[in-house]
PyMOL Python script that loads the backbone (N, CA, C, O; Angstrom):
from pymol import cmd

cmd.read_pdbstr("""\
ATOM      1  N   MET A   1      42.213  40.473 147.952  1.00  0.00           N
ATOM      2  CA  MET A   1      41.064  40.748 147.594  1.00  0.00           C
ATOM      3  C   MET A   1      40.795  42.512 148.150  1.00  0.00           C
ATOM      4  O   MET A   1      40.985  42.909 149.299  1.00  0.00           O
ATOM      5  N   LEU A   2      40.321  43.344 146.989  1.00  0.00           N
ATOM      6  CA  LEU A   2      40.322  44.717 147.581  1.00  0.00           C
ATOM      7  C   LEU A   2      38.620  45.209 147.590  1.00  0.00           C
ATOM      8  O   LEU A   2      37.850  45.181 146.631  1.00  0.00           O
ATOM      9  N   ILE A   3      38.359  45.620 148.885  1.00  0.00           N
ATOM     10  CA  ILE A   3      37.109  45.863 148.836  1.00  0.00           C
ATOM     11  C   ILE A   3      36.872  47.437 148.894  1.00  0.00           C
ATOM     12  O   ILE A   3      37.482  48.090 149.741  1.00  0.00           O
ATOM     13  N   ARG A   4      36.113  47.975 148.125  1.00  0.00           N
ATOM     14  CA  ARG A   4      35.994  49.398 148.158  1.00  0.00           C
ATOM     15  C   ARG A   4      34.789  50.124 148.654  1.00  0.00           C
ATOM     16  O   ARG A   4      34.787  51.293 149.039  1.00  0.00           O
ATOM     17  N   THR A   5      33.701  49.272 148.606  1.00  0.00           N
ATOM     18  CA  THR A   5      32.364  50.103 149.249  1.00  0.00           C
ATOM     19  C   THR A   5      31.755  49.251 150.530  1.00  0.00           C
ATOM     20  O   THR A   5      32.183  48.121 150.768  1.00  0.00           O
ATOM     21  N   PRO A   6      30.871  49.781 151.224  1.00  0.00           N
ATOM     22  CA  PRO A   6      30.198  48.988 152.332  1.00  0.00           C
ATOM     23  C   PRO A   6      29.498  47.790 151.701  1.00  0.00           C
ATOM     24  O   PRO A   6      29.451  46.672 152.215  1.00  0.00           O
ATOM     25  N   ALA A   7      28.941  48.151 150.495  1.00  0.00           N
ATOM     26  CA  ALA A   7      28.083  47.202 149.680  1.00  0.00           C
ATOM     27  C   ALA A   7      28.960  45.851 149.259  1.00  0.00           C
ATOM     28  O   ALA A   7      28.514  44.704 149.216  1.00  0.00           O
ATOM     29  N   GLU A   8      30.167  46.227 148.991  1.00  0.00           N
ATOM     30  CA  GLU A   8      31.067  45.040 148.671  1.00  0.00           C
ATOM     31  C   GLU A   8      31.416  44.307 149.987  1.00  0.00           C
ATOM     32  O   GLU A   8      31.523  43.082 149.938  1.00  0.00           O
ATOM     33  N   LEU A   9      31.573  44.854 150.981  1.00  0.00           N
ATOM     34  CA  LEU A   9      32.131  44.331 152.243  1.00  0.00           C
ATOM     35  C   LEU A   9      30.816  43.136 152.960  1.00  0.00           C
ATOM     36  O   LEU A   9      30.954  42.011 153.440  1.00  0.00           O
ATOM     37  N   GLY A  10      29.714  43.903 152.775  1.00  0.00           N
ATOM     38  CA  GLY A  10      28.538  43.321 152.866  1.00  0.00           C
ATOM     39  C   GLY A  10      28.196  41.976 152.175  1.00  0.00           C
ATOM     40  O   GLY A  10      27.761  40.971 152.737  1.00  0.00           O
ATOM     41  N   ALA A  11      28.451  42.125 150.946  1.00  0.00           N
ATOM     42  CA  ALA A  11      28.386  40.822 150.107  1.00  0.00           C
ATOM     43  C   ALA A  11      29.334  39.605 150.536  1.00  0.00           C
ATOM     44  O   ALA A  11      28.990  38.426 150.628  1.00  0.00           O
ATOM     45  N   VAL A  12      30.705  40.189 150.798  1.00  0.00           N
ATOM     46  CA  VAL A  12      31.738  39.222 151.254  1.00  0.00           C
ATOM     47  C   VAL A  12      31.245  38.573 152.621  1.00  0.00           C
ATOM     48  O   VAL A  12      31.279  37.364 152.848  1.00  0.00           O
ATOM     49  N   ILE A  13      30.807  39.494 153.451  1.00  0.00           N
ATOM     50  CA  ILE A  13      29.950  38.816 154.672  1.00  0.00           C
ATOM     51  C   ILE A  13      29.132  37.837 154.542  1.00  0.00           C
ATOM     52  O   ILE A  13      29.311  36.699 154.974  1.00  0.00           O
ATOM     53  N   ARG A  14      28.105  38.275 153.882  1.00  0.00           N
ATOM     54  CA  ARG A  14      27.067  37.396 153.343  1.00  0.00           C
ATOM     55  C   ARG A  14      27.529  36.070 152.933  1.00  0.00           C
ATOM     56  O   ARG A  14      27.201  35.000 153.445  1.00  0.00           O
ATOM     57  N   ASP A  15      28.328  36.260 151.950  1.00  0.00           N
ATOM     58  CA  ASP A  15      28.791  35.038 151.062  1.00  0.00           C
ATOM     59  C   ASP A  15      29.615  34.098 151.999  1.00  0.00           C
ATOM     60  O   ASP A  15      29.528  32.873 151.907  1.00  0.00           O
ATOM     61  N   LYS A  16      30.358  34.680 152.838  1.00  0.00           N
ATOM     62  CA  LYS A  16      31.382  33.730 153.656  1.00  0.00           C
ATOM     63  C   LYS A  16      30.288  33.130 154.709  1.00  0.00           C
ATOM     64  O   LYS A  16      30.349  31.938 155.010  1.00  0.00           O
ATOM     65  N   ARG A  17      29.335  33.942 155.235  1.00  0.00           N
ATOM     66  CA  ARG A  17      28.252  33.242 156.286  1.00  0.00           C
ATOM     67  C   ARG A  17      27.631  31.988 155.498  1.00  0.00           C
ATOM     68  O   ARG A  17      27.671  30.851 155.968  1.00  0.00           O
ATOM     69  N   LYS A  18      27.011  32.318 154.164  1.00  0.00           N
ATOM     70  CA  LYS A  18      26.302  31.183 153.786  1.00  0.00           C
ATOM     71  C   LYS A  18      27.244  29.997 153.510  1.00  0.00           C
ATOM     72  O   LYS A  18      26.941  28.858 153.865  1.00  0.00           O
ATOM     73  N   ARG A  19      28.386  30.284 152.875  1.00  0.00           N
ATOM     74  CA  ARG A  19      29.400  29.174 152.962  1.00  0.00           C
ATOM     75  C   ARG A  19      29.760  28.408 154.031  1.00  0.00           C
ATOM     76  O   ARG A  19      30.212  27.271 153.896  1.00  0.00           O
ATOM     77  N   LEU A  20      29.571  29.022 155.237  1.00  0.00           N
ATOM     78  CA  LEU A  20      29.554  28.370 156.450  1.00  0.00           C
ATOM     79  C   LEU A  20      28.408  27.777 157.035  1.00  0.00           C
ATOM     80  O   LEU A  20      28.343  27.177 158.108  1.00  0.00           O
ATOM     81  N   LYS A  21      27.358  28.048 156.072  1.00  0.00           N
ATOM     82  CA  LYS A  21      26.142  27.472 156.518  1.00  0.00           C
ATOM     83  C   LYS A  21      25.470  28.030 157.776  1.00  0.00           C
ATOM     84  O   LYS A  21      24.789  27.374 158.564  1.00  0.00           O
ATOM     85  N   LEU A  22      25.769  29.383 157.853  1.00  0.00           N
ATOM     86  CA  LEU A  22      25.326  30.052 159.160  1.00  0.00           C
ATOM     87  C   LEU A  22      23.904  30.867 158.927  1.00  0.00           C
ATOM     88  O   LEU A  22      23.772  31.503 157.882  1.00  0.00           O
ATOM     89  N   ASP A  23      22.960  30.845 159.801  1.00  0.00           N
ATOM     90  CA  ASP A  23      21.947  31.869 159.408  1.00  0.00           C
ATOM     91  C   ASP A  23      22.114  33.073 160.216  1.00  0.00           C
ATOM     92  O   ASP A  23      22.798  33.032 161.239  1.00  0.00           O
ATOM     93  N   GLN A  24      21.515  34.185 159.812  1.00  0.00           N
ATOM     94  CA  GLN A  24      21.933  35.491 160.276  1.00  0.00           C
ATOM     95  C   GLN A  24      21.807  35.283 161.795  1.00  0.00           C
ATOM     96  O   GLN A  24      22.854  35.385 162.435  1.00  0.00           O
ATOM     97  N   SER A  25      20.919  35.065 162.316  1.00  0.00           N
ATOM     98  CA  SER A  25      20.532  34.684 163.970  1.00  0.00           C
ATOM     99  C   SER A  25      21.896  34.344 164.524  1.00  0.00           C
ATOM    100  O   SER A  25      22.507  34.995 165.372  1.00  0.00           O
ATOM    101  N   THR A  26      22.287  33.236 163.928  1.00  0.00           N
ATOM    102  CA  THR A  26      23.348  32.482 164.750  1.00  0.00           C
ATOM    103  C   THR A  26      24.600  33.283 164.527  1.00  0.00           C
ATOM    104  O   THR A  26      25.367  33.281 165.489  1.00  0.00           O
ATOM    105  N   LEU A  27      24.945  33.913 163.557  1.00  0.00           N
ATOM    106  CA  LEU A  27      26.264  34.876 163.256  1.00  0.00           C
ATOM    107  C   LEU A  27      26.152  36.080 164.309  1.00  0.00           C
ATOM    108  O   LEU A  27      27.083  36.474 165.012  1.00  0.00           O
ATOM    109  N   ALA A  28      24.784  36.622 164.293  1.00  0.00           N
ATOM    110  CA  ALA A  28      24.609  37.759 165.255  1.00  0.00           C
ATOM    111  C   ALA A  28      24.963  37.471 166.756  1.00  0.00           C
ATOM    112  O   ALA A  28      25.588  38.261 167.464  1.00  0.00           O
ATOM    113  N   LYS A  29      24.504  36.277 167.150  1.00  0.00           N
ATOM    114  CA  LYS A  29      24.893  35.739 168.327  1.00  0.00           C
ATOM    115  C   LYS A  29      26.365  35.587 168.592  1.00  0.00           C
ATOM    116  O   LYS A  29      26.901  35.935 169.644  1.00  0.00           O
ATOM    117  N   ARG A  30      27.037  34.992 167.472  1.00  0.00           N
ATOM    118  CA  ARG A  30      28.519  34.990 167.960  1.00  0.00           C
ATOM    119  C   ARG A  30      29.350  36.185 167.778  1.00  0.00           C
ATOM    120  O   ARG A  30      30.509  36.228 168.191  1.00  0.00           O
ATOM    121  N   ILE A  31      28.654  37.367 167.033  1.00  0.00           N
ATOM    122  CA  ILE A  31      29.355  38.464 167.249  1.00  0.00           C
ATOM    123  C   ILE A  31      28.665  39.380 168.403  1.00  0.00           C
ATOM    124  O   ILE A  31      29.226  40.432 168.710  1.00  0.00           O
ATOM    125  N   GLY A  32      27.751  39.089 168.891  1.00  0.00           N
ATOM    126  CA  GLY A  32      27.011  40.124 170.097  1.00  0.00           C
ATOM    127  C   GLY A  32      26.308  41.077 169.624  1.00  0.00           C
ATOM    128  O   GLY A  32      26.355  42.158 170.211  1.00  0.00           O
ATOM    129  N   VAL A  33      25.519  40.938 168.503  1.00  0.00           N
ATOM    130  CA  VAL A  33      24.677  41.928 168.072  1.00  0.00           C
ATOM    131  C   VAL A  33      23.318  41.233 167.495  1.00  0.00           C
ATOM    132  O   VAL A  33      23.172  40.018 167.360  1.00  0.00           O
ATOM    133  N   SER A  34      22.304  42.282 167.165  1.00  0.00           N
ATOM    134  CA  SER A  34      21.117  41.487 166.627  1.00  0.00           C
ATOM    135  C   SER A  34      21.177  41.514 165.273  1.00  0.00           C
ATOM    136  O   SER A  34      21.848  42.224 164.524  1.00  0.00           O
ATOM    137  N   ARG A  35      20.141  40.377 164.981  1.00  0.00           N
ATOM    138  CA  ARG A  35      20.156  40.102 163.775  1.00  0.00           C
ATOM    139  C   ARG A  35      19.807  41.082 162.683  1.00  0.00           C
ATOM    140  O   ARG A  35      20.341  41.123 161.574  1.00  0.00           O
ATOM    141  N   GLN A  36      18.864  41.850 163.123  1.00  0.00           N
ATOM    142  CA  GLN A  36      19.082  43.261 162.309  1.00  0.00           C
ATOM    143  C   GLN A  36      20.432  44.084 161.848  1.00  0.00           C
ATOM    144  O   GLN A  36      20.647  44.616 160.759  1.00  0.00           O
ATOM    145  N   TRP A  37      21.272  44.023 163.012  1.00  0.00           N
ATOM    146  CA  TRP A  37      22.362  44.612 162.695  1.00  0.00           C
ATOM    147  C   TRP A  37      23.302  43.714 161.507  1.00  0.00           C
ATOM    148  O   TRP A  37      24.007  44.318 160.699  1.00  0.00           O
ATOM    149  N   VAL A  38      23.221  42.437 161.522  1.00  0.00           N
ATOM    150  CA  VAL A  38      23.701  41.641 160.456  1.00  0.00           C
ATOM    151  C   VAL A  38      23.154  41.972 159.152  1.00  0.00           C
ATOM    152  O   VAL A  38      23.897  42.355 158.248  1.00  0.00           O
ATOM    153  N   ILE A  39      21.656  41.824 158.970  1.00  0.00           N
ATOM    154  CA  ILE A  39      21.194  42.316 157.760  1.00  0.00           C
ATOM    155  C   ILE A  39      21.536  43.675 157.261  1.00  0.00           C
ATOM    156  O   ILE A  39      21.717  43.864 156.058  1.00  0.00           O
ATOM    157  N   GLU A  40      21.634  44.650 158.160  1.00  0.00           N
ATOM    158  CA  GLU A  40      21.999  46.073 157.650  1.00  0.00           C
ATOM    159  C   GLU A  40      23.446  46.129 157.065  1.00  0.00           C
ATOM    160  O   GLU A  40      23.809  46.762 156.074  1.00  0.00           O
ATOM    161  N   VAL A  41      24.175  45.357 157.859  1.00  0.00           N
ATOM    162  CA  VAL A  41      25.681  45.243 157.080  1.00  0.00           C
ATOM    163  C   VAL A  41      25.743  44.516 155.946  1.00  0.00           C
ATOM    164  O   VAL A  41      26.345  44.872 154.934  1.00  0.00           O
ATOM    165  N   GLU A  42      25.133  43.490 156.080  1.00  0.00           N
ATOM    166  CA  GLU A  42      25.026  42.429 154.711  1.00  0.00           C
ATOM    167  C   GLU A  42      24.408  43.510 153.320  1.00  0.00           C
ATOM    168  O   GLU A  42      24.736  43.505 152.134  1.00  0.00           O
ATOM    169  N   HIS A  43      23.596  44.212 153.924  1.00  0.00           N
ATOM    170  CA  HIS A  43      23.110  45.253 152.749  1.00  0.00           C
ATOM    171  C   HIS A  43      23.864  46.579 152.553  1.00  0.00           C
ATOM    172  O   HIS A  43      23.368  47.507 151.915  1.00  0.00           O
ATOM    173  N   GLY A  44      25.183  46.642 153.172  1.00  0.00           N
ATOM    174  CA  GLY A  44      26.096  47.608 152.922  1.00  0.00           C
ATOM    175  C   GLY A  44      25.756  48.914 153.783  1.00  0.00           C
ATOM    176  O   GLY A  44      26.202  49.992 153.388  1.00  0.00           O
ATOM    177  N   HIS A  45      25.009  48.856 154.908  1.00  0.00           N
ATOM    178  CA  HIS A  45      25.053  49.792 155.735  1.00  0.00           C
ATOM    179  C   HIS A  45      26.380  50.724 155.946  1.00  0.00           C
ATOM    180  O   HIS A  45      27.360  50.280 156.544  1.00  0.00           O
ATOM    181  N   PRO A  46      26.345  51.906 155.468  1.00  0.00           N
ATOM    182  CA  PRO A  46      27.676  52.418 155.366  1.00  0.00           C
ATOM    183  C   PRO A  46      28.169  53.125 156.884  1.00  0.00           C
ATOM    184  O   PRO A  46      29.269  53.653 157.046  1.00  0.00           O
ATOM    185  N   ARG A  47      27.324  53.035 157.727  1.00  0.00           N
ATOM    186  CA  ARG A  47      27.884  53.707 159.108  1.00  0.00           C
ATOM    187  C   ARG A  47      27.853  52.632 160.100  1.00  0.00           C
ATOM    188  O   ARG A  47      27.519  52.943 161.244  1.00  0.00           O
ATOM    189  N   ALA A  48      28.202  51.205 159.795  1.00  0.00           N
ATOM    190  CA  ALA A  48      28.297  50.071 160.725  1.00  0.00           C
ATOM    191  C   ALA A  48      29.452  50.568 161.761  1.00  0.00           C
ATOM    192  O   ALA A  48      30.386  51.279 161.392  1.00  0.00           O
ATOM    193  N   GLU A  49      29.288  50.124 163.065  1.00  0.00           N
ATOM    194  CA  GLU A  49      30.323  50.394 163.904  1.00  0.00           C
ATOM    195  C   GLU A  49      31.487  49.626 163.461  1.00  0.00           C
ATOM    196  O   GLU A  49      31.286  48.438 163.209  1.00  0.00           O
ATOM    197  N   LEU A  50      32.871  50.174 163.298  1.00  0.00           N
ATOM    198  CA  LEU A  50      33.934  49.385 162.803  1.00  0.00           C
ATOM    199  C   LEU A  50      34.364  48.197 163.608  1.00  0.00           C
ATOM    200  O   LEU A  50      34.704  47.097 163.172  1.00  0.00           O
ATOM    201  N   ALA A  51      34.291  48.606 164.885  1.00  0.00           N
ATOM    202  CA  ALA A  51      34.643  47.543 165.930  1.00  0.00           C
ATOM    203  C   ALA A  51      33.776  45.920 165.822  1.00  0.00           C
ATOM    204  O   ALA A  51      34.184  44.783 166.058  1.00  0.00           O
ATOM    205  N   LEU A  52      32.552  46.390 165.402  1.00  0.00           N
ATOM    206  CA  LEU A  52      31.650  45.384 165.344  1.00  0.00           C
ATOM    207  C   LEU A  52      31.718  44.674 163.930  1.00  0.00           C
ATOM    208  O   LEU A  52      31.353  43.508 163.779  1.00  0.00           O
ATOM    209  N   VAL A  53      32.228  45.485 162.875  1.00  0.00           N
ATOM    210  CA  VAL A  53      32.361  44.879 161.588  1.00  0.00           C
ATOM    211  C   VAL A  53      33.810  44.151 161.528  1.00  0.00           C
ATOM    212  O   VAL A  53      34.099  43.385 160.609  1.00  0.00           O
ATOM    213  N   LEU A  54      34.605  44.429 162.484  1.00  0.00           N
ATOM    214  CA  LEU A  54      35.947  43.484 162.528  1.00  0.00           C
ATOM    215  C   LEU A  54      35.499  42.387 163.231  1.00  0.00           C
ATOM    216  O   LEU A  54      35.999  41.298 162.948  1.00  0.00           O
ATOM    217  N   ARG A  55      34.628  42.453 164.121  1.00  0.00           N
ATOM    218  CA  ARG A  55      34.462  41.175 165.126  1.00  0.00           C
ATOM    219  C   ARG A  55      33.880  40.312 164.157  1.00  0.00           C
ATOM    220  O   ARG A  55      34.216  39.127 164.167  1.00  0.00           O
ATOM    221  N   ALA A  56      33.007  40.751 163.271  1.00  0.00           N
ATOM    222  CA  ALA A  56      32.205  40.073 162.145  1.00  0.00           C
ATOM    223  C   ALA A  56      33.124  39.138 161.550  1.00  0.00           C
ATOM    224  O   ALA A  56      33.086  37.907 161.541  1.00  0.00           O
ATOM    225  N   LEU A  57      34.125  40.103 160.956  1.00  0.00           N
ATOM    226  CA  LEU A  57      35.025  39.389 160.110  1.00  0.00           C
ATOM    227  C   LEU A  57      35.899  38.510 160.724  1.00  0.00           C
ATOM    228  O   LEU A  57      36.397  37.609 160.049  1.00  0.00           O
ATOM    229  N   ASP A  58      36.202  38.648 162.074  1.00  0.00           N
ATOM    230  CA  ASP A  58      37.094  37.737 162.697  1.00  0.00           C
ATOM    231  C   ASP A  58      36.146  36.429 163.035  1.00  0.00           C
ATOM    232  O   ASP A  58      36.643  35.305 162.975  1.00  0.00           O
ATOM    233  N   VAL A  59      34.909  36.599 163.353  1.00  0.00           N
ATOM    234  CA  VAL A  59      34.059  35.412 163.554  1.00  0.00           C
ATOM    235  C   VAL A  59      33.989  34.451 162.237  1.00  0.00           C
ATOM    236  O   VAL A  59      33.923  33.223 162.297  1.00  0.00           O
ATOM    237  N   LEU A  60      34.009  35.032 161.333  1.00  0.00           N
ATOM    238  CA  LEU A  60      33.882  34.466 159.870  1.00  0.00           C
ATOM    239  C   LEU A  60      35.268  34.024 159.465  1.00  0.00           C
ATOM    240  O   LEU A  60      35.371  33.352 158.438  1.00  0.00           O
ATOM    241  N   GLY A  61      36.288  34.314 160.128  1.00  0.00           N
ATOM    242  CA  GLY A  61      37.525  33.935 159.644  1.00  0.00           C
ATOM    243  C   GLY A  61      38.139  34.568 158.357  1.00  0.00           C
ATOM    244  O   GLY A  61      39.045  34.073 157.687  1.00  0.00           O
ATOM    245  N   ILE A  62      37.466  35.795 158.117  1.00  0.00           N
ATOM    246  CA  ILE A  62      37.934  36.764 157.144  1.00  0.00           C
ATOM    247  C   ILE A  62      39.061  37.624 157.396  1.00  0.00           C
ATOM    248  O   ILE A  62      38.869  38.622 158.090  1.00  0.00           O
ATOM    249  N   PRO A  63      40.156  37.397 156.956  1.00  0.00           N
ATOM    250  CA  PRO A  63      41.393  38.145 157.605  1.00  0.00           C
ATOM    251  C   PRO A  63      41.360  39.675 156.762  1.00  0.00           C
ATOM    252  O   PRO A  63      40.815  39.893 155.680  1.00  0.00           O
ATOM    253  N   VAL A  64      42.067  40.572 157.560  1.00  0.00           N
ATOM    254  CA  VAL A  64      42.067  41.875 157.273  1.00  0.00           C
ATOM    255  C   VAL A  64      43.336  42.138 157.146  1.00  0.00           C
ATOM    256  O   VAL A  64      43.994  41.852 158.147  1.00  0.00           O
ATOM    257  N   ASP A  65      44.031  42.671 156.096  1.00  0.00           N
ATOM    258  CA  ASP A  65      45.017  42.678 155.606  1.00  0.00           C
ATOM    259  C   ASP A  65      45.610  44.105 155.236  1.00  0.00           C
ATOM    260  O   ASP A  65      45.334  44.464 154.091  1.00  0.00           O
ATOM    261  N   ALA A  66      46.389  45.003 156.005  1.00  0.00           N
ATOM    262  CA  ALA A  66      46.785  46.339 155.574  1.00  0.00           C
ATOM    263  C   ALA A  66      47.889  46.342 154.842  1.00  0.00           C
ATOM    264  O   ALA A  66      48.434  47.443 154.768  1.00  0.00           O
ATOM    265  N   ASN A  67      48.390  45.474 154.282  1.00  0.00           N
ATOM    266  CA  ASN A  67      49.497  45.289 153.216  1.00  0.00           C
ATOM    267  C   ASN A  67      49.289  46.163 152.226  1.00  0.00           C
ATOM    268  O   ASN A  67      48.134  46.397 151.871  1.00  0.00           O
ATOM    269  N   SER A  68      50.149  46.657 151.745  1.00  0.00           N
ATOM    270  CA  SER A  68      49.872  47.863 150.382  1.00  0.00           C
ATOM    271  C   SER A  68      50.134  47.147 149.139  1.00  0.00           C
ATOM    272  O   SER A  68      50.738  47.625 148.179  1.00  0.00           O
ATOM    273  N   GLY A  69      49.629  45.937 149.214  1.00  0.00           N
ATOM    274  CA  GLY A  69      49.848  44.931 147.824  1.00  0.00           C
ATOM    275  C   GLY A  69      50.999  44.179 147.564  1.00  0.00           C
ATOM    276  O   GLY A  69      51.027  43.390 146.618  1.00  0.00           O
ATOM    277  N   THR A  70      52.128  44.378 148.451  1.00  0.00           N
ATOM    278  CA  THR A  70      53.094  43.495 148.371  1.00  0.00           C
ATOM    279  C   THR A  70      53.066  42.150 149.013  1.00  0.00           C
ATOM    280  O   THR A  70      52.549  42.144 150.130  1.00  0.00           O
ATOM    281  N   PRO A  71      53.501  41.018 148.567  1.00  0.00           N
ATOM    282  CA  PRO A  71      53.059  39.636 149.146  1.00  0.00           C
ATOM    283  C   PRO A  71      53.843  39.633 150.369  1.00  0.00           C
ATOM    284  O   PRO A  71      54.932  40.206 150.426  1.00  0.00           O
ATOM    285  N   THR A  72      53.201  38.853 151.594  1.00  0.00           N
ATOM    286  CA  THR A  72      53.633  38.912 152.835  1.00  0.00           C
ATOM    287  C   THR A  72      54.530  37.708 152.900  1.00  0.00           C
ATOM    288  O   THR A  72      54.453  36.965 151.922  1.00  0.00           O
ATOM    289  N   SER A  73      55.355  37.369 153.841  1.00  0.00           N
ATOM    290  CA  SER A  73      56.164  36.324 154.005  1.00  0.00           C
ATOM    291  C   SER A  73      55.405  35.045 154.085  1.00  0.00           C
ATOM    292  O   SER A  73      55.853  33.970 153.686  1.00  0.00           O
ATOM    293  N   ARG A  74      54.321  35.204 154.580  1.00  0.00           N
ATOM    294  CA  ARG A  74      53.180  33.998 154.669  1.00  0.00           C
ATOM    295  C   ARG A  74      52.721  33.647 153.296  1.00  0.00           C
ATOM    296  O   ARG A  74      51.963  32.686 153.169  1.00  0.00           O
ATOM    297  N   GLY A  75      53.103  34.327 152.260  1.00  0.00           N
ATOM    298  CA  GLY A  75      52.359  34.205 150.906  1.00  0.00           C
ATOM    299  C   GLY A  75      51.115  34.755 150.710  1.00  0.00           C
ATOM    300  O   GLY A  75      50.465  35.140 151.682  1.00  0.00           O
ATOM    301  N   SER A  76      50.669  34.852 149.521  1.00  0.00           N
ATOM    302  CA  SER A  76      49.292  35.477 149.257  1.00  0.00           C
ATOM    303  C   SER A  76      48.508  34.348 149.288  1.00  0.00           C
ATOM    304  O   SER A  76      48.798  33.162 149.126  1.00  0.00           O
ATOM    305  N   THR A  77      47.085  35.106 149.608  1.00  0.00           N
ATOM    306  CA  THR A  77      45.841  34.076 149.511  1.00  0.00           C
ATOM    307  C   THR A  77      45.185  34.065 148.087  1.00  0.00           C
ATOM    308  O   THR A  77      45.537  34.986 147.350  1.00  0.00           O
ATOM    309  N   SER A  78      44.501  33.378 147.709  1.00  0.00           N
ATOM    310  CA  SER A  78      43.922  33.259 146.535  1.00  0.00           C
ATOM    311  C   SER A  78      42.844  34.490 146.309  1.00  0.00           C
ATOM    312  O   SER A  78      42.105  35.089 147.089  1.00  0.00           O
ATOM    313  N   ALA A  79      43.074  34.590 144.974  1.00  0.00           N
ATOM    314  CA  ALA A  79      42.179  35.733 144.481  1.00  0.00           C
ATOM    315  C   ALA A  79      40.896  35.448 144.734  1.00  0.00           C
ATOM    316  O   ALA A  79      40.532  34.273 144.666  1.00  0.00           O
ATOM    317  N   VAL A  80      39.915  36.550 145.095  1.00  0.00           N
ATOM    318  CA  VAL A  80      38.454  36.352 145.304  1.00  0.00           C
ATOM    319  C   VAL A  80      37.806  37.264 144.204  1.00  0.00           C
ATOM    320  O   VAL A  80      38.216  38.422 144.119  1.00  0.00           O
ATOM    321  N   ASP A  81      36.904  36.861 143.428  1.00  0.00           N
ATOM    322  CA  ASP A  81      36.131  37.585 142.472  1.00  0.00           C
ATOM    323  C   ASP A  81      35.022  38.439 143.179  1.00  0.00           C
ATOM    324  O   ASP A  81      33.917  37.920 143.332  1.00  0.00           O
ATOM    325  N   ILE A  82      35.273  39.862 143.670  1.00  0.00           N
ATOM    326  CA  ILE A  82      34.240  40.486 144.300  1.00  0.00           C
ATOM    327  C   ILE A  82      33.029  40.563 143.438  1.00  0.00           C
ATOM    328  O   ILE A  82      31.864  40.280 143.717  1.00  0.00           O
ATOM    329  N   ASN A  83      33.585  41.034 142.257  1.00  0.00           N
ATOM    330  CA  ASN A  83      32.154  41.125 141.303  1.00  0.00           C
ATOM    331  C   ASN A  83      31.370  40.017 141.025  1.00  0.00           C
ATOM    332  O   ASN A  83      30.185  40.277 140.815  1.00  0.00           O
ATOM    333  N   ALA A  84      31.794  38.525 140.947  1.00  0.00           N
ATOM    334  CA  ALA A  84      31.072  37.592 141.082  1.00  0.00           C
ATOM    335  C   ALA A  84      30.089  37.375 142.587  1.00  0.00           C
ATOM    336  O   ALA A  84      28.986  36.829 142.569  1.00  0.00           O
ATOM    337  N   ILE A  85      30.732  37.909 143.815  1.00  0.00           N
ATOM    338  CA  ILE A  85      30.173  37.701 145.112  1.00  0.00           C
ATOM    339  C   ILE A  85      28.852  38.711 144.704  1.00  0.00           C
ATOM    340  O   ILE A  85      27.717  38.244 144.616  1.00  0.00           O
ATOM    341  N   VAL A  86      29.137  40.093 144.478  1.00  0.00           N
ATOM    342  CA  VAL A  86      28.030  41.068 144.460  1.00  0.00           C
ATOM    343  C   VAL A  86      27.196  40.618 143.464  1.00  0.00           C
ATOM    344  O   VAL A  86      26.013  40.780 143.764  1.00  0.00           O
ATOM    345  N   THR A  87      27.395  40.066 142.289  1.00  0.00           N
ATOM    346  CA  THR A  87      26.327  39.716 141.331  1.00  0.00           C
ATOM    347  C   THR A  87      25.311  38.630 141.942  1.00  0.00           C
ATOM    348  O   THR A  87      24.093  38.573 141.771  1.00  0.00           O
ATOM    349  N   LYS A  88      26.080  37.842 142.647  1.00  0.00           N
ATOM    350  CA  LYS A  88      25.441  36.552 143.368  1.00  0.00           C
ATOM    351  C   LYS A  88      24.527  37.274 144.290  1.00  0.00           C
ATOM    352  O   LYS A  88      23.330  37.001 144.377  1.00  0.00           O
ATOM    353  N   ALA A  89      25.050  38.090 144.892  1.00  0.00           N
ATOM    354  CA  ALA A  89      24.258  38.503 146.249  1.00  0.00           C
ATOM    355  C   ALA A  89      22.986  39.306 145.463  1.00  0.00           C
ATOM    356  O   ALA A  89      21.875  39.040 145.922  1.00  0.00           O
ATOM    357  N   LYS A  90      23.021  40.081 144.544  1.00  0.00           N
ATOM    358  CA  LYS A  90      22.170  40.802 143.911  1.00  0.00           C
ATOM    359  C   LYS A  90      21.034  39.838 143.475  1.00  0.00           C
ATOM    360  O   LYS A  90      19.844  40.073 143.688  1.00  0.00           O
ATOM    361  N   LYS A  91      21.576  38.567 142.750  1.00  0.00           N
ATOM    362  CA  LYS A  91      20.419  37.719 142.382  1.00  0.00           C
ATOM    363  C   LYS A  91      19.616  37.068 143.356  1.00  0.00           C
ATOM    364  O   LYS A  91      18.482  36.630 143.164  1.00  0.00           O
ATOM    365  N   GLY A  92      20.423  37.020 144.665  1.00  0.00           N
ATOM    366  CA  GLY A  92      19.467  36.548 145.642  1.00  0.00           C
ATOM    367  C   GLY A  92      18.363  37.470 146.344  1.00  0.00           C
ATOM    368  O   GLY A  92      17.516  37.055 147.135  1.00  0.00           O
ATOM    369  N   LYS A  93      18.526  38.855 145.899  1.00  0.00           N
ATOM    370  CA  LYS A  93      17.532  39.728 146.412  1.00  0.00           C
ATOM    371  C   LYS A  93      16.349  39.759 145.507  1.00  0.00           C
ATOM    372  O   LYS A  93      15.234  40.201 145.786  1.00  0.00           O
ATOM    373  N   ALA A  94      16.793  39.162 144.242  1.00  0.00           N
ATOM    374  CA  ALA A  94      15.242  39.189 143.286  1.00  0.00           C
ATOM    375  C   ALA A  94      14.434  38.400 143.465  1.00  0.00           C
ATOM    376  O   ALA A  94      13.390  38.427 142.814  1.00  0.00           O
TER     377      ALA A  94
END
""", "prot")
cmd.dss("prot")
cmd.show_as("cartoon", "prot")
cmd.util.cbc("prot")
cmd.orient("prot")
């Protein structure tokens, strides 16, 4: 999956949190941040601290892969439709 914007990353974090049935407060405690920080990141805050974003991804079990698009020896993971995640997140705001 290729994430190009903070909003897309926020949508991925929100979607994974919900799939894990975690509320924002629980996720915040596991990361070591405030609930407000989680809210801001899920809404695509462009200046979130990188170390905390990486910690959030780790807590949620979302891998970060710096591979340049070539398959790894471990194989590739299934594709994720980022557009569907963003659309779903936008519907949740309405």
